[in-house]
N, C-alpha and C positions, 0 to 999 in steps of 0.2 A: 504494500500500500504506500504509494508515494504522493508527494505534493501535487504532481501532475494529474492525479486522479480527481482532483477537485476542479469543477468548472466554475470560475468566478464571474463569468459574464452571462451565464444561462439564467433560466427562470427558476431553478430550484435553489432554495436557500442553502447557504454553506453548512449550517448546523444539520439540516435535513440530509445533505449528501454524506456528512460524516456519520450520522446515525445509520444510514443505509449501508455504508461500507463496513462499519463496525458489525452490523447485523450479519452481513455476509461472512466476515472473518470469523465471528463467533460460531456460526453454523458449520463452517468448513474445517476449522482448526482447533476449536476449544470444546471442553466438556463441562458439564455441570460441576460447580465447585471451583473451577479455575478462576484465578484472580486477573482482573483487567489491569493493564498498565496504569500508572498514576495519571491524574489529569494534567500534571505538568509535562510528563513525557508525551502524552497524546497530543497536547496543544502544540508542543515543539514539532512533533512528527507531521502534523497537518498544517503547520504554519499559521495557527489562529490563536486568539487570546483565550484565556481560561474560561471566560464567560460563554463564548461560543461553544467551546468544547463541552462545558458543563450542560448546556442546553441540549446538545446531542445525546449525552449520556442520560439526562433526565427523560428523554423520549423513550429510551430503551428500558429504563426503570419503570416508567408508567405502563409499558407494554408487558411487564412481567418477565423480561429477559434477563435483567440485571438486578442486583440488590446491593445497596450501600450498607456497609456495616461500620458503625462508628469506631474510629481508631484503628481499623484493620484494612479497609479498602473497599473495592467494588468487585462483586463476584457474579459469575454466571449461575443462573438458577436452572432447575429442571425446566425443560420446555413444556409449555402447556400444549396438549394435543386435543384437537376437536373431536368430540364423540357425538355423533348426530343421533338424536332421539326422534325416531319417526315410526310410522306404522310397521315398517318392515326392517328396521335396523337389526343388523347381525354383527356381533363382535368381530368375527374373523374378517368379514368383508370391510368393515369400517377401518380396521387397522391396515389391512393389505392395500386399501386405497391411499393410505398415507405412506406407502412404501415400506411398511414394517412387517415383521413376521409375527403373526398372532399365535399364541399357544395357550393351553389350559391344562390344569392338573386337578383331578378329582380328589377332594379331601374326605368326603364321606358319602355313603348312599344308605339310606335307612327308610323304613316304612314306619310312619308315626300316625297317631290319631289327629285329625284336623280339629283345631280349636280356634276360637276367637276370629281374628281378622283373616287367617288363612281359610277357615271354613266359609266365612262370609264372601270373600273375594272369589272363591272357586264355586260358590253356590252349592256347597256340600252340607250335609247334616253334621252336627257336632260329633266328633270322634270317628268320622268316616276314615278308612285307611287312606293315607296320603303318602306319596313318595317325596322324600326330601333328599335332594342332591346338592351338595356344597362343592363349588368349584373355585379355583384361583385362576384368574385370567392374567396373561402376560403379553407384553408387546416388546419384541426384541429381547426376550428373556428377562424383562424387568416387570415386577408385579404392578398391576394397574387397578385391579378390583377383585373383590370377593363376592360371589353370587350365591344366594340361597334360592334354589328352585323348588317349588312345591307343585305337585301334579296329582290328579286323582288316580289312585291305583286301579280303579275299575276300568278306566280308559286305556291305561298303559300297564297292564299286569306284568309284563316281562321286562319292563324298563330297567329295574335295578341290575338284573343279570346281563341284559343285552347291551347296555350303554357302557362303553369303556373309555370314553374321551372324545375330543373333537367337538364339533358344533352339535349341541343338543338339539337345536331346532332342525338341522339337516337330518339327524337321526330320526326324529319324530316323523318327518316328512317321508323318509325312505322306508322306515319300518312299519309305520302305522298309517301312512297316507293322510296325515294331519298337518296342514300348513297353518302356522300361527301368525297373528298380527297383533300389534300393540294397540290397545284402546284407551289406556289410562296410565299416566306416570305422575307420581307425587314426589317432589324433590325437596329435601331438607338437608341442613348441615348439622353435624353432631360429632362428638369425639368418638374415636373407635372403641368398640365394645369387645369383650371377650378376648380372643386371640387375633383379632383383625389387624392390630398394629404390628404384631410380629409377622403375620403372613404377608403384609404389605410393605414390610421393612421401613416403617415410618415411626416417628415419635408418638407417644400416646397423647401428647398435649396438642397435636395438630389435627384439624378436623378432616372428616371424610364427607363426601357428598353421598347421601343415601337416596336411592331411587326405588320407590315401590311401584311395580308395574304389573298390570293385568294383561295377559295375552289370550286371545280367543281364537277359536277355529274359524278360518276364513270362510268355510262353507255355510255354517249356521250360527256363528256368533257365540257358541258355547264356551264359557271360561275353561281353559285347559291348563293354564300356568299362572301362578303368582310368583313373581321374582323380586327378591330383595337384594339390591346391588349396593355395595359400598365401594365408591371410587376414591382413590387418592386425589384429594382436592388440589394438591400442588402439581399434579401431572395431567389432569383432565379438566377441560372446560366443556360443559354440555351445550350443544347447539340444538335448539328445539325446531323440528320441522313439522309444520302443521299438516 
C-alpha cells in the first residue's frame, strides 16, 4: 500500500479511500486479534494528518471490523457474517454462498416427552414422544451456533437411528419426503446457558442471539420442527428476508 494508491483529485474523500484500502488489507493479510499499526505510523504511511487517519479508522470501528482498546491499540475483530433468515434458509447453503465450508456435529439424539412451548409450537399433546436432536454448526471449522431441534416422533419414527449428520432438512426431504419452510422466528439476546459457551468457544459474559423458529410442511402447513438456535453474536448478524 503506497502513497500513490490515494487519489487526491477524485471524488472520493481521502479518509474514505484509506478506510477502503485498510479494509482490503485486513481481509487479505490479517486475522482476528491482530493489532493494527499505530495511527502515527499509518498517517506517515499514507501521507495524511492524524485527524484524517483517525476518521478512516473510526469508519472501520463503526462497521465492527476494528476495536480500540484503551492503552493497548486497535485490533481486528471477528468478522460478522450475514445469516439470512427466510422461509427456506438452510445453514449449509447460507455459508457455502459466503465461500465457507459448513459443517455440523451431532451432540445428542434423544426421545423426550413434549412439554410447554415445545408441545404448543408443534401442536402436540403434552408428553407426546418428541425427538430432540442437538447439533453444533461450524463455518470453516469455527463454531457458529448450537441448535436444538424438536420433531414429532410419530412423523419421523426412525429419525434418531437414521440421521447421522449433515443437513437435517435435506435428510427429512430425502427420507420422509417432507420439505420444511420457516413460518415464524422470534429473536432475542441473552447470555449463554448450560454448556453453550464452551461449545461455542466464547466467554460466558458475552451474549448469544437466540432464535426460536417454527418450520412447517410445505404441502399442508403442519408444524414439523421447532428449532432453538443460539448464535455467537460476535460472529453472526441476522438478515431478515420477508
